[in-house]
C-alpha positions as CSV (number, residue, x, y, z in Angstrom):
1,M,37.0,10.7,-11.4
2,K,37.4,11.0,-15.2
3,P,36.8,14.5,-16.6
4,T,35.0,15.1,-19.8
5,L,36.0,17.6,-22.5
6,R,33.1,20.1,-23.4
7,G,34.2,22.4,-26.1
8,K,37.8,23.4,-25.2
9,T,37.4,23.0,-21.4
10,Y,37.3,19.9,-19.2
11,H,34.4,19.4,-16.9
12,L,33.5,16.9,-14.2
13,R,30.1,15.3,-14.6
14,K,28.6,13.9,-11.4
15,R,25.2,12.7,-10.2
16,V,23.8,14.7,-7.3
17,P,23.6,12.5,-4.1
18,L,20.1,11.9,-3.0
19,R,20.6,13.5,0.4
20,F,21.0,16.9,-1.3
21,A,17.8,16.7,-3.4
22,A,16.0,19.2,-1.2
23,I,18.5,22.0,-1.9
24,E,19.8,21.0,-5.4
25,P,17.1,20.6,-8.1
26,R,19.5,19.2,-10.7
27,E,20.0,15.4,-10.9
28,T,23.4,15.8,-12.6
29,V,25.9,18.7,-12.4
30,W,28.7,19.7,-14.7
31,I,31.6,21.3,-12.8
32,S,34.1,23.3,-14.9
33,L,37.7,22.5,-14.2
34,H,39.0,25.6,-16.1
35,T,41.6,23.8,-18.1
36,D,42.1,22.3,-21.5
37,S,44.7,19.8,-20.2
38,E,43.3,16.3,-19.4
39,K,46.2,15.7,-16.9
40,A,45.5,18.9,-15.0
41,A,41.8,18.3,-15.1
42,T,42.2,14.8,-13.6
43,A,44.3,16.3,-10.8
44,K,41.8,19.1,-10.0
45,A,38.7,16.9,-10.2
46,P,38.7,15.5,-6.6
47,A,39.1,18.9,-5.0
48,A,36.4,20.4,-7.2
49,W,34.0,17.7,-6.2
50,S,34.9,18.0,-2.6
51,E,34.2,21.8,-2.7
52,M,30.8,21.1,-4.3
53,L,29.9,18.6,-1.6
54,E,31.0,21.1,1.2
55,A,28.8,23.8,-0.4
56,W,25.8,21.4,-0.4
57,E,26.4,20.3,3.1
58,A,26.5,23.9,4.3
59,M,23.2,24.7,2.5
60,L,21.6,21.6,4.0
61,A,22.8,22.4,7.5
62,G,21.5,26.0,7.1
63,Q,24.9,27.6,7.4
64,T,23.9,30.0,4.6
65,D,21.3,31.3,7.0
66,Q,22.9,32.0,10.4
67,A,19.5,32.7,11.9
68,D,18.8,28.9,12.0
69,A,22.0,28.2,13.9
70,Y,21.5,31.1,16.2
71,F,18.0,30.1,17.2
72,D,19.1,26.4,17.7
73,A,21.9,27.6,20.0
74,A,19.5,29.7,22.0
75,K,17.1,26.7,22.5
76,Q,20.0,24.5,23.6
77,L,21.3,27.0,26.1
78,A,17.9,27.6,27.6
79,Q,17.5,23.8,28.0
80,A,21.0,23.6,29.6
81,R,19.8,26.1,32.2
82,G,16.8,23.9,33.0
83,F,14.1,25.8,31.0
84,R,12.1,25.3,27.9
85,Y,12.8,28.0,25.3
86,L,9.8,30.3,25.1
87,P,9.5,33.5,23.0
88,A,9.7,36.7,25.0
89,E,6.0,37.4,24.9
90,R,5.3,34.1,26.5
91,V,8.0,34.5,29.1
92,A,6.4,37.8,30.1
93,K,3.1,36.0,30.9
94,L,4.7,33.5,33.3
95,P,4.3,33.8,37.0
96,V,6.7,36.3,38.6
97,E,8.5,33.5,40.5
98,D,9.2,31.7,37.2
99,I,10.5,34.8,35.5
100,L,12.8,35.5,38.5
101,D,14.1,31.9,38.3
102,R,15.1,32.5,34.7
103,V,16.7,35.9,35.5
104,E,18.7,34.4,38.4
105,S,19.9,31.5,36.2
106,I,21.8,33.8,33.9
107,R,25.4,33.5,34.7
108,G,27.7,36.5,34.5
109,V,31.4,36.9,33.9
110,E,33.2,39.4,36.2
111,G,29.8,40.7,37.4
112,K,28.4,41.1,33.8
113,A,25.7,38.9,32.5
114,S,26.2,37.2,29.1
115,S,23.9,39.0,26.6
116,F,23.4,35.9,24.6
117,E,22.5,33.8,27.7
118,A,20.0,36.5,28.8
119,T,18.5,36.5,25.3
120,A,18.2,32.7,25.2
121,V,16.7,32.3,28.7
122,L,14.3,35.2,28.3
123,G,13.2,34.4,24.8
124,G,14.8,37.2,22.8
125,V,15.7,35.2,19.7
126,T,13.1,35.2,17.0
127,E,12.6,31.8,15.3
128,P,13.3,32.0,11.6
129,A,10.2,31.6,9.5
130,I,9.6,28.1,8.1
131,T,9.4,28.6,4.3
132,V,8.1,25.9,1.9
133,T,11.7,24.8,1.0
134,R,12.7,24.7,4.7
135,A,9.6,22.7,5.4
136,L,10.7,20.1,2.9
137,V,14.1,19.8,4.6
138,A,12.3,19.4,7.9
139,Y,9.8,16.9,6.4
140,W,12.4,14.3,5.6
141,G,13.2,13.9,9.3
142,L,9.6,14.3,10.5
143,A,8.4,11.6,8.1
144,K,11.2,9.2,8.7
145,D,8.9,6.5,9.9
146,K,7.4,6.3,6.4
147,T,10.8,5.2,5.0
148,F,11.4,2.2,7.3
149,G,11.9,-0.9,5.2
150,K,12.0,1.0,1.8
151,S,14.6,0.0,-0.7
152,E,16.8,2.6,-2.4
153,D,14.5,2.6,-5.4
154,Q,11.4,2.8,-3.3
155,L,12.9,5.8,-1.4
156,R,13.7,7.5,-4.7
157,R,10.1,7.0,-5.9
158,W,8.8,8.3,-2.5
159,R,11.0,11.4,-2.4
160,N,10.8,12.5,-6.0
161,P,7.1,13.4,-6.2
162,R,7.4,15.5,-3.1
163,L,10.5,17.3,-4.4
164,K,8.6,18.0,-7.7
165,A,5.5,19.3,-6.0
166,V,7.5,21.7,-3.8
167,K,9.6,22.9,-6.7
168,N,6.5,23.5,-8.8
169,F,4.8,25.5,-6.0
170,V,7.9,27.6,-5.3
171,D,8.3,28.3,-9.0
172,V,4.7,29.5,-9.3
173,V,4.1,31.2,-5.9
174,G,7.5,31.7,-4.4
175,D,9.3,30.3,-1.3
176,K,6.8,31.8,1.1
177,A,6.7,31.2,4.9
178,L,4.0,28.7,5.7
179,A,2.2,31.2,7.9
180,E,1.9,33.5,4.9
181,I,0.5,31.1,2.4
182,T,-3.0,32.3,1.4
183,G,-6.0,30.7,-0.3
184,E,-5.2,33.0,-3.3
185,D,-1.7,31.4,-3.5
186,M,-3.2,27.9,-3.6
187,L,-5.8,28.9,-6.2
188,D,-2.9,30.5,-8.3
189,F,-1.1,27.2,-8.1
190,R,-4.2,25.3,-9.1
191,Q,-4.8,27.6,-12.1
192,W,-1.2,27.1,-13.2
193,W,-1.9,23.4,-13.3
194,V,-5.2,23.9,-15.2
195,E,-3.3,25.8,-17.9
196,K,-0.4,23.3,-17.9
197,I,-2.8,20.4,-18.4
198,E,-4.5,22.1,-21.3
199,A,-1.2,23.2,-23.0
200,E,0.6,19.8,-22.5
201,D,-2.4,17.4,-22.9
202,L,-1.9,16.0,-19.4
203,T,-4.5,14.5,-17.1
204,P,-5.9,16.1,-14.0
205,N,-4.3,13.3,-12.0
206,S,-0.9,14.9,-12.5
207,A,-2.1,18.1,-10.8
208,N,-3.9,16.2,-8.0
209,K,-0.8,14.2,-7.2
210,D,1.2,17.4,-6.9
211,L,-1.5,18.9,-4.5
212,V,-1.6,15.7,-2.4
213,H,2.2,15.6,-2.1
214,L,2.6,19.3,-1.3
215,G,-0.2,19.0,1.2
216,D,1.5,16.0,2.8
217,V,4.7,18.0,3.3
218,L,3.0,21.2,4.7
219,K,0.5,19.4,6.9
220,T,3.1,17.1,8.4
221,V,5.4,20.0,9.3
222,N,2.5,22.0,10.7
223,R,1.4,19.1,12.9
224,M,4.8,17.8,14.0
225,R,6.3,21.2,14.7
226,R,3.1,22.2,16.5
227,L,2.8,25.4,14.4
228,G,-1.0,25.6,14.8
229,L,-1.5,27.1,11.3
230,S,-4.7,26.9,9.4
231,L,-3.4,25.9,6.0
232,P,-5.7,26.6,2.9
233,L,-5.3,23.1,1.4
234,S,-8.9,21.8,1.1
235,D,-11.2,21.7,-2.0
236,L,-8.4,22.1,-4.5
237,S,-8.4,18.9,-6.5
238,L,-9.3,18.8,-10.1
239,K,-12.1,16.7,-11.4
240,E,-10.7,13.5,-13.0
241,G,-12.2,11.8,-16.0
242,E,-12.7,8.1,-16.1
243,K,-9.6,6.4,-14.9
244,G,-7.8,4.4,-17.6
245,Q,-7.7,0.6,-17.0
246,R,-4.9,-1.6,-18.3
247,P,-6.7,-4.2,-20.4
248,P,-5.8,-7.9,-19.8
249,F,-4.2,-10.0,-22.4
250,S,-6.7,-12.4,-23.9
251,N,-6.0,-16.2,-23.4
252,D,-5.5,-16.6,-27.2
253,W,-2.9,-13.8,-27.3
254,I,-1.0,-15.3,-24.4
255,K,-1.0,-18.8,-26.0
256,T,-0.3,-17.9,-29.6
257,K,1.9,-14.8,-29.2
258,L,3.6,-14.5,-25.8
259,L,4.2,-18.2,-25.4
260,A,5.0,-18.9,-29.0
261,P,8.3,-20.8,-29.6
262,R,11.2,-18.4,-29.3
263,A,8.9,-15.3,-29.0
264,L,10.8,-14.1,-25.9
265,D,14.3,-15.3,-26.7
266,G,15.6,-11.8,-27.3
267,L,14.8,-10.8,-23.8
268,N,17.5,-11.3,-21.2
269,L,17.0,-14.4,-19.0
270,E,16.0,-12.7,-15.8
271,A,13.5,-10.3,-17.4
272,R,12.1,-13.2,-19.4
273,C,11.6,-15.4,-16.3
274,I,10.0,-12.6,-14.3
275,L,7.6,-12.1,-17.2
276,L,6.7,-15.8,-17.5
277,G,6.5,-16.0,-13.8
278,M,3.6,-13.5,-13.9
279,V,1.6,-15.6,-16.3
280,N,0.3,-18.1,-13.7
281,T,0.8,-16.1,-10.5
282,G,-0.4,-12.6,-11.3
283,Y,2.2,-11.0,-9.0
284,R,3.2,-7.4,-9.4
285,P,6.5,-7.1,-11.4
286,S,8.3,-5.5,-8.5
287,E,7.2,-8.4,-6.3
288,G,8.6,-10.9,-8.7
289,A,11.9,-9.0,-9.2
290,C,12.7,-9.0,-5.5
291,L,12.3,-12.7,-5.0
292,G,15.5,-14.4,-3.8
293,P,16.5,-18.0,-3.2
294,A,14.9,-18.0,0.2
295,Q,11.5,-17.0,-1.3
296,I,11.6,-19.4,-4.2
297,R,10.7,-22.9,-2.9
298,L,10.9,-25.5,-5.6
299,D,11.9,-28.6,-3.6
300,T,8.6,-29.0,-1.8
301,E,5.4,-31.0,-2.4
302,V,3.8,-27.9,-3.8
303,P,6.4,-25.6,-5.5
304,H,5.7,-22.0,-4.6
305,I,7.0,-18.5,-4.0
306,S,6.6,-16.4,-0.9
307,I,5.9,-12.7,-1.4
308,E,7.5,-11.0,1.6
309,P,9.7,-8.0,2.5
310,N,13.1,-8.7,1.0
311,G,15.1,-5.5,1.0
312,R,12.0,-3.4,0.3
313,Q,8.5,-2.6,1.6
314,L,5.5,-4.5,0.5
315,K,2.6,-2.5,-1.0
316,S,0.4,-3.3,2.0
317,A,0.0,-5.8,4.8
318,Y,-2.2,-7.9,2.5
319,A,0.6,-8.3,-0.1
320,R,2.5,-10.9,2.1
321,R,1.3,-14.2,0.7
322,I,2.2,-17.6,-0.7
323,I,1.6,-18.4,-4.4
324,P,1.8,-21.9,-5.9
325,L,3.7,-22.4,-9.1
326,A,2.5,-24.2,-12.2
327,G,3.0,-24.4,-16.0
328,V,5.3,-21.9,-17.7
329,S,5.7,-20.0,-14.4
330,L,7.1,-23.1,-12.6
331,E,9.5,-23.6,-15.6
332,A,10.6,-20.0,-15.4
333,F,11.6,-20.3,-11.7
334,R,13.4,-23.5,-12.4
335,A,15.5,-21.6,-14.9
336,C,16.2,-18.8,-12.3
337,P,16.1,-20.6,-8.9
338,E,18.4,-18.0,-7.3
339,G,16.1,-15.1,-8.1
340,F,16.8,-11.9,-10.1
341,P,19.7,-9.9,-8.7
342,R,19.8,-7.8,-11.9
343,Y,16.3,-6.4,-11.1
344,A,16.1,-6.8,-7.3
345,D,15.9,-3.0,-6.8
346,N,16.1,-1.8,-10.3
347,P,13.3,0.4,-11.8
348,S,14.2,-0.5,-15.4
349,L,12.4,-3.9,-15.4
350,S,9.1,-2.7,-16.8
351,A,10.7,-0.4,-19.3
352,T,12.9,-3.2,-20.6
353,V,10.1,-5.7,-20.9
354,N,7.5,-3.3,-22.4
355,K,10.0,-2.0,-25.0
356,Y,10.8,-5.6,-26.0
357,L,7.1,-6.5,-26.3
358,R,6.3,-3.3,-28.2
359,D,9.2,-3.6,-30.6
360,N,8.4,-7.3,-31.3
361,G,4.6,-6.9,-31.9
362,L,3.8,-8.7,-28.7
363,L,1.4,-6.1,-27.2
364,E,-2.2,-6.9,-28.0
365,S,-3.0,-3.1,-28.2
366,P,-1.1,0.1,-27.4
367,K,-2.9,0.1,-24.0
368,H,-1.4,-3.3,-23.0
369,S,1.7,-3.6,-21.0
370,M,3.6,-6.2,-18.9
371,Y,1.1,-5.5,-16.1
372,S,-1.7,-6.8,-18.3
373,L,-0.6,-10.3,-17.4
374,R,-1.7,-9.7,-13.8
375,H,-5.2,-8.7,-15.0
376,A,-5.3,-11.6,-17.4
377,F,-4.6,-14.1,-14.5
378,E,-7.4,-12.5,-12.4
379,D,-9.8,-12.8,-15.4
380,R,-9.0,-16.5,-15.7
381,M,-9.7,-17.0,-12.1
382,L,-13.0,-15.1,-12.4
383,A,-14.0,-17.2,-15.4
384,A,-13.2,-20.4,-13.5
385,G,-15.5,-19.4,-10.7
386,V,-12.8,-19.0,-8.1
387,D,-14.1,-17.6,-4.8
388,D,-13.5,-13.9,-4.2
389,R,-11.6,-14.5,-0.9
390,I,-9.2,-16.8,-2.7
391,R,-8.7,-14.4,-5.6
392,R,-7.9,-11.6,-3.2
393,D,-5.6,-13.7,-1.1
394,L,-3.6,-14.7,-4.3
395,F,-3.5,-11.1,-5.5
396,G,-2.6,-9.6,-2.2
397,H,-5.7,-7.5,-2.0
398,S,-7.7,-6.5,1.0
399,L,-11.2,-7.8,1.6
400,D,-14.2,-5.5,2.0
401,R,-15.1,-7.5,5.1
402,E,-13.3,-9.1,8.0
403,R,-11.1,-12.1,7.2
404,Y,-12.1,-15.3,9.0
405,G,-10.0,-18.4,9.3
406,K,-6.8,-19.1,7.4
407,G,-8.3,-19.3,3.9
408,A,-7.4,-21.9,1.4
409,S,-4.4,-24.2,1.9
410,L,-1.4,-24.2,-0.4
411,K,-2.5,-27.5,-1.8
412,Q,-6.0,-26.1,-2.6
413,L,-4.5,-23.0,-4.2
414,H,-2.3,-25.2,-6.3
415,E,-5.2,-27.3,-7.6
416,I,-7.0,-24.0,-8.6
417,T,-3.9,-22.7,-10.3
418,L,-3.4,-26.0,-12.3
419,R,-6.9,-25.6,-13.7
420,I,-6.2,-22.2,-15.3
421,A,-2.4,-22.4,-15.9
422,F,-0.7,-22.2,-19.3
C-alpha cells in the first residue's frame, strides 16, 4: 500500500470494494494517515485500511442499527422453540391452545422466565422498517438468481444503475420506509428528473431507466419479503422521442477507409482483430472480445466461431450461435487464434476503438461507432436477399414466430457469407 502526499499530509487512496457499494456511494476513498513522513505513512496504511473495511462491514451487517440484530435474534429463538415468529397482534389471534403452547415453551432460570425469550416467542419485537437503502441491501440477496453466470464486468454494469437510481431517489425524497412512500413522493422524483433533463440536455430515457431500476428493487423486495404493500410505481415514465439509431457504415466507407492499407495499424492487435472480426460476422463487440481458443475453430472444413457463455452471460438464449468466417474476418482470427485476453471482461474495448476511429477520421459521421459494423453486415445480408430466419440466426435475434427445424447448415451459412464478405 503506497501512500500519496496531498498537500503536506500523506493519504491512502483505495478503490471501494464492490460488496460495499450499497452503503458507500464513493468509488474511491482518500484516507488521511495524519503524518508528513512517508515512512510513518507506509507503516500506518495497512491498519488504516483495515479499520475502514471493518467500518464498512459493520454498516453492511447492520451493526450500526442494533434493531436489525435484535429482531433477527428473536426470529431465530422463536424458531428454535418450534414456532414461526409472529408479531404480538397475530399471536393474540391464535387459538388458545396455540398461545398456551408458546407460553409453556418459555424456559425459565431459577423459576424466572427469560424476558427476551418471552418477547421472542410471543412476538414482542417490532421488525425494523425496511427503508429504501435497506431494501437495496436486501435486493442483492433476493435477486441473486439474476447474477448467475455474469462476469465481473457484467455484474458491475448490472449493479451500478440500481445503485444510481436508489441514490437519486434518496437524495430527492429521503430514505423513507417502503410502507411510507406515497404517490406524491414518486411524482416529486419524476419532476426532479424533468427539471434535470431540461437543465442538462438529457434524454427522457435517462429518467425512465432510473424509474425502472428503482421499481425493480422495490417490487422485488416487496414480493420476496411478502410485505403486501401497494407501491405507487405505475404511470410514471416520461414520453420518449424517436429513439436514435446507430447508422451502418456504407460499403464504400468500409472498403476505402476502414480497410485501407495501414488504416488500423495504430490500434493494438487484439482491438484491431476484434474490429475486423465484426466486418463479416456482425457479432456484438462483447461477444467477440470473450471468444477464447475453444470458441475459435480454424482447422475445420468451414472456419467458424462459436458464440457461447465463456465466463459471462449471453444477452439472450438466441445469442448462442455458430458464425462462419470469411475475408478480413477470417484473417483477423488467424492473427489472434487464442482469442483476446486483454478484452475478455474489460469494458474499455469500445472506448478504445471508437477513440481511435474518431481521432483518425475513420467514422463516417459523428453518429457512427464501432457498433455500426454490425448494422452494416445486416444491411449487406438484406441487400443480398438473405432469408429473415437466417439473418436472425446469424445475429442472435429472436424470431417473431416459432422456430421450426435446425435452420441453415454451417456450410450454407458460409456460402452466404462469402457472397457479401470484404
